[in-house]
C-alpha positions in Angstrom: 61.7 55.5 185.7 64.5 57.3 187.4 67.0 54.7 186.2 65.7 55.1 182.6 66.1 58.9 182.8 69.7 58.5 184.0 70.4 56.2 181.2 68.9 58.6 178.7 70.9 61.5 180.2 74.1 59.5 180.0 73.4 58.4 176.4 72.8 62.0 175.4 76.0 63.2 177.1 78.0 60.5 175.4 76.5 61.4 172.0 77.3 65.1 172.6 80.9 64.4 173.5 81.8 61.6 171.1 82.5 62.8 167.6 81.0 66.2 168.3 84.2 68.2 167.8 83.5 68.9 164.2 86.0 69.4 161.4 89.3 71.2 161.0 88.7 74.1 158.7 91.7 75.9 157.2 91.7 79.7 156.5 91.1 80.8 153.0 94.4 82.5 152.8 97.9 80.9 152.9 98.6 79.3 156.3 100.7 77.0 158.3 99.0 74.8 161.0 100.6 72.2 163.2 98.5 69.1 164.0 99.1 65.7 165.4 97.5 62.9 163.5 95.8 60.5 165.9 95.6 56.7 165.6 92.3 54.9 165.1 89.7 55.2 167.9 90.2 51.5 168.6 94.0 51.9 169.2 93.4 50.7 172.7 91.6 47.5 173.3 89.0 47.0 176.1 91.7 46.1 178.6 93.6 49.3 177.9 96.4 47.7 176.1 97.5 48.6 172.5 95.2 46.8 170.0 97.4 45.1 167.5 94.4 44.8 165.1 93.5 48.5 165.3 92.1 50.2 162.2 94.3 52.4 160.0 94.6 56.0 161.1 92.9 57.2 158.0 89.7 56.3 156.0 89.8 56.5 152.3 86.6 57.1 150.3 85.2 58.6 147.1 82.7 61.4 146.6 80.5 62.5 143.7 79.1 66.1 143.9 75.9 66.6 141.9 73.7 69.7 142.2 75.2 70.5 145.5 74.5 67.0 146.8 77.2 64.7 148.0 77.2 61.0 147.2 79.7 58.6 148.6 80.9 56.3 145.9 80.5 52.6 146.7 83.0 51.7 144.0 85.8 52.4 146.5 84.5 49.5 148.5 84.3 47.3 145.4 80.6 47.7 144.7 78.9 49.0 141.6 78.1 52.7 141.4 75.4 54.1 139.1 77.1 57.5 138.8 80.4 56.0 137.8 78.6 54.0 135.1 77.1 57.2 133.8 80.5 58.9 133.9 82.0 56.1 131.8 79.1 56.5 129.3 79.7 60.3 129.1 83.4 59.9 128.5 82.6 57.2 125.8 80.3 59.5 123.9 83.3 61.8 123.3 81.4 65.0 122.9 82.8 68.1 124.5 79.6 68.6 126.6 79.5 65.1 127.9 83.2 65.0 128.7 82.8 68.3 130.6 79.9 66.7 132.6 81.9 63.6 133.3 84.8 65.6 134.7 82.4 67.5 136.9 80.7 64.5 138.5 83.4 61.9 138.4 84.5 60.4 141.7 87.0 62.5 143.8 89.1 60.6 146.3 89.0 62.0 149.8 90.5 61.0 153.2 89.5 61.4 156.8 91.9 61.4 159.8 91.4 62.4 163.4 93.7 65.2 164.4 94.4 67.5 167.3 95.8 71.0 166.8 98.8 72.3 168.6 98.4 75.4 170.8 100.8 78.3 170.5 102.8 77.0 173.5 103.3 73.6 171.7 100.9 71.7 173.8 98.1 69.7 172.3 94.5 70.9 172.3 92.1 68.8 174.3 89.4 68.5 171.5 90.1 66.3 168.5 88.7 67.1 165.1 88.2 65.3 161.8 90.3 66.6 158.9 89.2 65.9 155.3 91.6 66.2 152.5 92.5 65.1 149.0 95.0 62.8 147.2 98.1 65.0 147.0 98.3 65.8 150.7 97.4 62.2 151.6 100.2 60.9 149.4 102.7 63.3 151.0 101.6 62.1 154.5 101.8 58.5 153.5 105.2 58.9 151.9 106.5 60.1 155.2 104.9 57.1 157.0 106.8 54.8 154.6 110.0 56.7 155.0 112.4 54.8 157.3 113.5 58.1 158.8 109.9 58.8 160.0 107.9 55.6 160.0 104.3 55.9 161.1 103.8 59.6 161.9 100.5 58.8 163.7 102.2 56.5 166.3 101.6 58.1 169.7 104.9 57.0 171.1 107.4 57.6 168.3 105.4 59.7 165.8 105.7 63.3 164.7 103.6 66.4 164.7 102.7 67.5 161.1 102.8 70.9 159.5 100.0 71.6 157.0 101.4 74.3 154.8 98.9 75.8 152.4 100.0 78.1 149.6 98.2 79.4 146.6 99.7 78.1 143.3 98.2 79.1 140.0 95.1 80.3 141.9 94.5 77.0 143.7 95.5 75.8 147.2 98.7 73.8 147.2 100.0 71.6 150.0 103.2 70.3 148.5 105.3 71.9 151.2 103.5 70.1 154.1 105.8 67.9 156.2 106.4 66.5 159.7 108.4 68.4 162.2 112.0 67.4 162.7 111.7 65.8 166.2 109.6 62.9 167.3 107.2 63.6 170.1 105.2 61.2 172.4 101.6 61.7 173.3 100.8 61.1 176.9 98.8 57.8 177.1 96.2 59.2 179.5 95.6 62.2 177.3 95.5 60.0 174.2 92.8 57.8 175.7 90.8 60.9 176.5 91.2 62.3 173.0 90.3 59.0 171.4 87.2 58.8 173.6 86.0 62.1 172.2 87.1 61.4 168.6 84.8 60.3 165.7 85.1 56.7 164.6 85.9 57.7 161.0 85.6 54.1 159.7 82.2 53.6 161.2 81.0 57.1 160.2 81.9 56.6 156.5 80.4 53.2 156.4 77.1 54.5 157.8 77.0 57.2 155.1 77.6 54.7 152.3 74.5 54.1 150.2 73.6 51.2 148.0 73.3 51.3 144.2 69.5 51.7 144.4 69.7 54.3 147.1 72.0 56.5 145.0 69.7 56.2 142.0 66.7 57.2 144.2 68.7 60.2 145.4 68.9 61.5 141.8 65.2 62.3 141.7 64.3 65.0 139.2 60.8 65.8 140.3 61.5 69.5 140.6 64.0 69.9 137.7 62.6 72.1 134.9 62.3 70.7 131.4 65.4 72.0 129.6 67.7 70.6 126.9 71.1 69.5 127.9 73.0 70.7 124.8 71.5 74.2 124.5 75.0 75.6 125.3 78.5 74.4 126.1 78.1 75.5 129.7 77.4 72.6 132.1 74.1 73.3 133.9 73.6 71.2 137.0 69.9 70.8 136.6 70.4 69.6 133.0 73.1 67.3 134.3 70.7 65.7 136.7 68.2 65.3 133.9 70.6 63.4 131.7 71.8 61.3 134.7 68.3 60.3 135.5 67.7 59.4 131.9 70.9 57.2 131.8 70.3 55.5 135.1 66.8 54.5 134.2 63.8 53.8 136.4 
């Protein structure tokens, strides 16, 4: 029994430390934050050497938001998505109301990376975080990775710290000025192993959140949705949206 208790205690401690660091949340106002993008959690193989078959440092996925509920889109992985099918039908109808709904629920591309923030003295924090962001900032980050003057910014030996620069533009957050710092910096191998040991396996995590076609349909249950007409006004009502979705997806 004592052995089992020790195993349970160790398992709980591992679960609490691994991937428990949460997400990087930027302030609402304009800001500039320095981070280091970490390589994949399997950057080191079991023998402690660099894994040549390690995952990419980022995980790309798609999200549908409906009535405050988040659905990961299986189409990004090459599978059918009932919500994407409905979006296509809504666009095809051509009505102002349907197009507005389609734009509201269409798939938005997102990306996860593991990062560590820089302290004021320039040292790295000891707790990694997951950072989720959209297409424009990802394209900026990838452009630098493909630039021969920078190469892979997530490389722990020859990579670069990265400045996330957030500025309001036309009332919306804009990250166009984000860029790596000028000088390459190495991350200590021992510290990196510790960071990756605490980091979330972003590839595994997204895969576990992915639902099948039928599971997504089941998640669009309208049991508690009031009986209303979708086209009563030009305003898109989320309850009405779900009603139409359920109708289009079928039983």
